[in-house]
N, C-alpha and C positions, 0 to 999 in steps of 0.2 A: 461616672455614669450618675446623676442626679440620683436620690435615694427615692424618686417616685419612678422611676425607671424601671427599679430592680425589680424580680419573684422574689417573691415567699417564700421560701420552707416549709413544703410542707409533708404530712404524711402520705402514706396512699390515697387515704380516705379526703384528702386537698383539708385535712386539720393544718393551720401554721403554729411552726411550732419551731424553739431554738436551740430546747438542751442537744444539739450535730455530736459533741464531742466529748460532752461530760454525762456521765450516769449517776442516777440519782441515789444518794447513798446517806446512810443512818450515821448521819454525824459526816468530817471530812477526812477522814479514813477507812467509811465503811461499816458494816460489807454494805452488797451493793440492795435495791428494792425491789421487793415486786412485781408493786407497783409503776415499774420505771418499763409503760408497755412501746414507749419511743425503742429502746431499749431489746428489745425480744421481738420490734416488727424488723430493725434492722436486722438480725441476729436471724433471725427466721427467713427472709428472704433469701439472705445468701445463703446459711445452706440449704434453699432448691431451686438455687440459677443453674444446676448443670442438670437441666432434662436428662433422659437413660440416651448412652450413646448409639445413634445405630449400630444394630448387627454386622449391617454389610457399608457399603461408603460412606464410613465415619466421618472422612477429612475429604474438605473435599470446600469448593468457592462456586462464585456465583454473578452473574449479572442478568441487568435487565436489557433488551432490541426488540427487534421491530422484524417483520417474517413479510411480507410484502408477493404477491402469488406473481411469478414471472408466465409461467405454461397453460394454456387448457387443458384440464383433464376432469371440464362437465361431461366427456364421455363414460368417465369410468365414476364418480363421485356426482349424488347432488349435495355433498356438504357444501352449507353457502358460504363459509372461506372461502373456496372454489368457486363461485361463480362467476367468475370472470378475472380476467389477467386485469393487476393496478388491485386488488383486495390486500389490504396490511393487515396484519392486528399484530395486538403487545404480547410480550414474551418474559420468560422466564427461563434461565437454563442454568442449570445443574452442575458440574463438571467433577467427577472425584474420581479419588482410589477405588478400589475394595477393599481388598485384606485389612490394610491395614488399618487403627485406631487414628485418634483424631491427632496424635502428636507425631504421627510417624511420613515419614519422609517423600517427597512429592513424586518425587527418583523411583519408587522403588518397583522393580519388575510386578507387572500387574495389573489387568485390566481396568482401565479404566471408562467409571460410569459418566455418562455423554444424556442428561434428562431434559427434554424440551418441556416448557405448562405454555400451550400457546391457548391464551385468551379472545371465545370466542364467541362471537351473540347468538350461540348457541351452545353456550358452555365450555368447560375448558378442555378441552384436546392434551392430554400427556402420554409425550412417546417417550418412551425411559428403556434407554438404550444400554449399548457400552461404543466402546473405541472398536470393539470388533464387531463383522457379518455373522459370526457362529460364537457356540461358548461352551462347554466346556463337558455336560452333560442336558439330557433331553425329558427326563422324567421327572418335574417333582418333590417328588417321597427320595431321590438321591439328595439335595443341596443341600438339607444341615450336615449331612455327613460329608459331602464335597467342602462345603465352609471349614468346617470344623479341622481338617486341613490344613486349611491358609491361615489360619489363628496361630494357638500357641499351644503345648502339647503341656495336658493337662498335671503332669511331674512336673515339668524345670522349667516347666512357663517360659518355654523359649521357640523362634521358628524352628520345624525343624525340616531337612532336606529329605530324612523317612519318611516322614508323615506326607507330607505333597508327592514321592513316584512311588510309594507305595502303594497312594489312592488309585493315582493312574493310571500304574503299570495293572491291576485290578478293571481296568475304566478304559478298555480303549476307544470306546466315543470319544476320551474327550481328549485323542491324537491329534486332531484337526485347532481348536484351540492354542495347542501345547505347543503347535508347531510359531504359531503365530506370539503368544507367548514372548518366546525364547529369540523371533526373530529382533530388528531392533523396535519394532510400532509395537513390543509389550514395554518398551523404558521411550513412551513416545515426549519430543520439543516441546513441555509445556502442552496445554489446553490447545492453543492456537493453534496449533501448526499437526491438529492428528482429524482425524476423519469421523463419526460418528456411525451410525445403526441401530433400525429399530431392530435388526436379528430377526426379532422373529418373525414368523406371516403375519401378517395383517387382514383384513378382505375392504373394502372400497362397493359402495351398492351406490347405484348409480338413480335420476328422476323413475325408471322403467321398473326397478327392487333389479336390477341385474344384476348379477356379484361377481369381480373379479376375485382374486388373489394378489398381493400388493407386498415388498418389500423396499422398507422407507433407505436411504443414504442421506447420512448431511456430508459432504463434499468438501474439504476445507479451502478457502481461495486464497488460503496464506503461504501453502505447498505443504504437503504432506512429512515431515519428518521427524525420524525418530532418533536416539542416543545411541549411543555406543553401549556396551555394559561397563566398561572402563570409566564415561564418560558420566552415566548416571552415577556411579559409583561416588566417582570424584564427587560428583553436584551431590549429594547423601548429607556425604559431613561439611561442605561448605557454605550448601544452603538449600535447606530442605525442603521451606516452601516455594522454592520459583519457579513451578507453574503459577501460585496465587498469587508471587509479584511480579511473573511475565501479565499475568490478563490483569491485572492490576495499574500497571504501568499503561501497556497499552493502551488502557481506556481513556487514562489521562489523561492523556498527551495529544488524543483526539486520533487516534490507528484504531479503528473499530474492529475490531474482527467479519468477517464473514464466513459465509457458510450455504453450496447451494443445495439445496433440497433434490432430490431425486426419483423415480422408482421405476423398480419393475413394476412387470403386471406380467400372471400366469394365468387363464379360461381354468375353466372347470376340464375341460377338454384337453389342455394341456397335462394338468394338473393330475385325472389319470393314465397318462401316458409315461410322466417322466420319471428317468429310470430310478431316481430316491424318492423317500418321501415330504413331498414339497412342505411339508411341514414339520421336519426334525431340525429341531437348530443346532441343530453341530453340524451341516451340510447347507453349499453356494447354491444357489439359482448360478448358472453358468453368464454372463455379461453377450456373449457371442451368443444364445437362440434366447438370451431373457433383457433386451439393450438396456442400458437406462435412459427413462425420458426427464427430463427437466420441466419442477413443478414449482420451485420459487426461491426468494434467498434470505437469507436470514441475519438480519446483522444485531450485533451488542453493543450498546454504545450507551447504558448507563450503571454506573457502579450501586451496591443498595447503601442508604447512607444509614444504615444497623446492622453486622454479617448475622448476627444473632439474629435477629427480627425475621431476616427473608434466609439467607442462605442459611440458616441449621434450620427454619420453622416451616422446609419447602419441604412438600409432600408431594409425590409423582407414585401418579400408579397410572397403571396399563388395561385395566375396566376403567379410565376416563377417558369415555373417545364419546363422539360426538358422531348427528346423524349422519351419514354414508359414508362414515368410518366406520367398519367389526371388525372384529376378533376372528378367531380361527380355532381347527383343531388344535393347535400345536399343544402337544403336553405338556411343556412348561408354559408358555400364557396361560395355559388352565390357571394352574395352581397359580403364579402373579398375579389373578383378578383378585381374589382373597387375597394372600397373603398378605402382597401391601398394605391395602386399606387398615388390615387388620392390624403390621406394626404400626399404622400411625395411628390409632385410636392410644395403641398402649405406649409409645411415648409421647405426642401432643396428646391428645381425650379426644371424646368419641365428637366432638367438635371443631373440627380441628381444618374442614374446609369454612370456617369462618375468622380463620387467622388472616391476616392482611395478602397475606404472597397468592395466600393458597384462595382467597376469594373469587368467587367465578362476576363476571361484569357481567354475566347474562343474569336476567331476575329468577329468582329461588321460589316456587311455591312448593315444600310438601309437607308430611304430616308430624317430619321427628321432633319434639320438643324435648327440655331438660340435657341433663346430662351436666360433666364438670366444665367449666370454661365455655360457658353460652354466654354469650353478649352481643347479637345481634334484637335483644328484646322479646327474646322467644314466639316470635311471631306474635305478640300482641295475645288479642281476646281472640282468637281466628279460632275453629276448630280444630281438635286433633284426630279426627278418626276421618274415615273415608271409604263409602259415600257419605255426603251430608245435604242436608237442607239449605243452607246458608249462606257456603261458599261458592265463589265462580269457577273453582279451580278445574278443569277435567285432564283427560287424560286418552290425548290427542291421537287417537287410530294412524294418521299419515306417519306418524314415525315406525309402527311395527316394523323389524327387523322379518323379511326372508326367513326363514330356518333353512337350517344346514341339510344340505342331502348328504347322509350320512353313510361309510363303507358297509355297514352291518349293521344286524339287529340283537347284536348278544355283544352280551360284558360280557369282551373278555383281555384283560391289563395285558396281556402276554401275546397280545393280534399284533403280528405282523405281516409287512410284506417282505419278499425274497429279497430287496438287496438290503432290509435297517439298519444289519452286521456287518455292509462297509462302511469299514470308518477307515480307506488306510490310503481308495484309490485319489479323493477328493487330496489328503494333506501330501499325500506323492506329487501329483500335480502342484502344489505352491512350492514344495520345494525343488521343483525340477523345470517348472513352467514357467512360474510366476517370479517367484525371487531371480536375482542377478549373482554372478558369481563372491561377490562381496557379503549381499545379502546370506547367501548360504552359507559363508563361512563365519559370520556373526554371530548366527545361530547354534550351527556346531559346541561354536567355543561358549555361548553362554548357555547351552545346552550340558556341554562339559562340568560349566566351575559349579551349575547345581548340583549335581548327580554326582561328584566326589565329596561334596555334604551326607552322601546315603554312608552311614556305618552300624557295626555291629552284623551279631547274626545273620537277620536276610538282607542283609548284604547285597550278595550274590547274587539269591533267587530274586531279589525286588531287580535288580538291574537288568538282571537274563532278561526278565519278562517287555520291561523296556525296553532294551535292544528287539528283541524279536518283534512288537507292535514298530518300533524305527526302518524293519526289517520290511518287512510286509508292505511298509508303506512304498522302499526305497532304499537298494539297499547298499547303498553308497555313503548313503546319509548315516545308516549301523554301521556300518563298516569305521567311520571316521568317528563317529562318536564312542564306537569300541575302543579304538587308536589313543584319544584323549585321557580315555579311564584307565589304560592303560591293563585290560580285561581283556584274560580268552577267551574270545568268543566264537 
C-alpha cells in the first residue's frame, strides 16, 4: 500500500501521534514521565472498556433483519406499521440466557430472552419477551428475590439447588414456568429453533379508539427443537458458545432464520369472563378459545459489524410502544416499564437512545438536554422548556390513548379474583395434555437431576413442599419425581 493511502494513527481527539509502543521516560531506563498523556489515554480507555454487565440477560447474541406485514389487523390497531399488508421495517433482535454471566454456556437450563426492536416511522417498538409464554412470578416486588436465587450463593459463590427449589417451593405461582423450564424447552437447540413470546398481555387500539387485549407469539419457521438434558450438558463443555456460533454461521452462509409473528386477541367482555386473571403472566390463554392470528414474518439477515456496539449496547424496554399498541394492567409489566429504562440509564447513561443501535429512524423532538454521552448536538440553540414561544413543536392530541377501565377505585395490593391462587390447573394440563410421553419422561429426569442437588437440614422440607405442588398439578408427576429422588412421600 502506498504511503499516501495509509491512515494516520491518532488519539481519540484526532491528533496524529507516533509513540504507540514506547512510553516517554527520563532516560532510556526510566522512570516514566507523567506528561506521557498518550499512555494515560490508552490505559484509561482500556480500564473502561467493560461497561457494567447486565444483571439478567448478560450473555446474548443479536442480528438485524426485516419484518414484513402479511396479515391485515387494522380492525385491531391503528399502528402505521400494520396499516397495510406488505409494509416492512428494519428490526434488531437480541437473544440471551437469563441467569448466567457473560462467560456462561449457551446451553444452560434457563429461559431465553427474545427481544425485538422494530424501527418504525412512529418510533421504536420494543417487544421484550422470552422463549416461554409465562414467567415464574407475577408481581414485580418479587423479581429481585427471584433473580438472586438464580445467581450465586452469597457465601460460597456457587449456583445453589437449595436456593432454587426453596424459592420455587415457597412460591407455587412459579410451577407453570418450572414445568416448561425442566422440559426440553428449557434447553433449546440454539436460538434459531425456539419460539419467542411477548409473554405479557398487551393492548391494541384501532382508529375508533377501541381497545383489545393481545398476546404476541413468534413461531420459529426452522422447527421448534429442544436439547435433551444430556446433550445440553455435553455442549456446555464442548462448545459453550453453541447458540451464538449456530446463529452466526447460518446468517453468514445465507440461511436466514425466520419467525412468523402471530397474535391472540381478547375483548374486554371476554376478559371479564375469563376463568383466570387475563393479565396474570403465570397463565396462558388457551389457543382453542383464543386462536392465533397471523401478523407478519421476521427474517434475520445481517450480522452486526461490531458485537459491542450493537449487541452489548442494545437497550430494550417494554415501555417503548408505538401509537396503536399499548400496555395492560399486568403487574409484572407495570414494574418492567420503569425498571428497564432505569437499568439502561445506569449501564449506558441517560442518553442511551442516541446510541446507533437504539436510535429511532423517526424524528425526535423533545426537551431533554445534557447528560453523559450527549452526542446529537444537544438540539443546538432550541428551547429546552415547554411550552415556549419560539419553536413549532406541539403535543398532538390525536395520539392520546383511551383510559383503562379499572376493576376498582380502591388501592389494594392484595386484591385477588377467585382463581388467582390456582397455580396448578394449567401446569397439570401442560404435563398431561400437551407434552408427549417422551417429553414427560425427560421433564421428570431433568427435575430429579436438579432436585438431587438439594442438601442440608432443610432438604426434606423443601422437597416435600415442592412435591406437594407437583401432586396438586398431577399425581403421577409427583410420584415419579419422588421415586427418582428415592424420597418417602
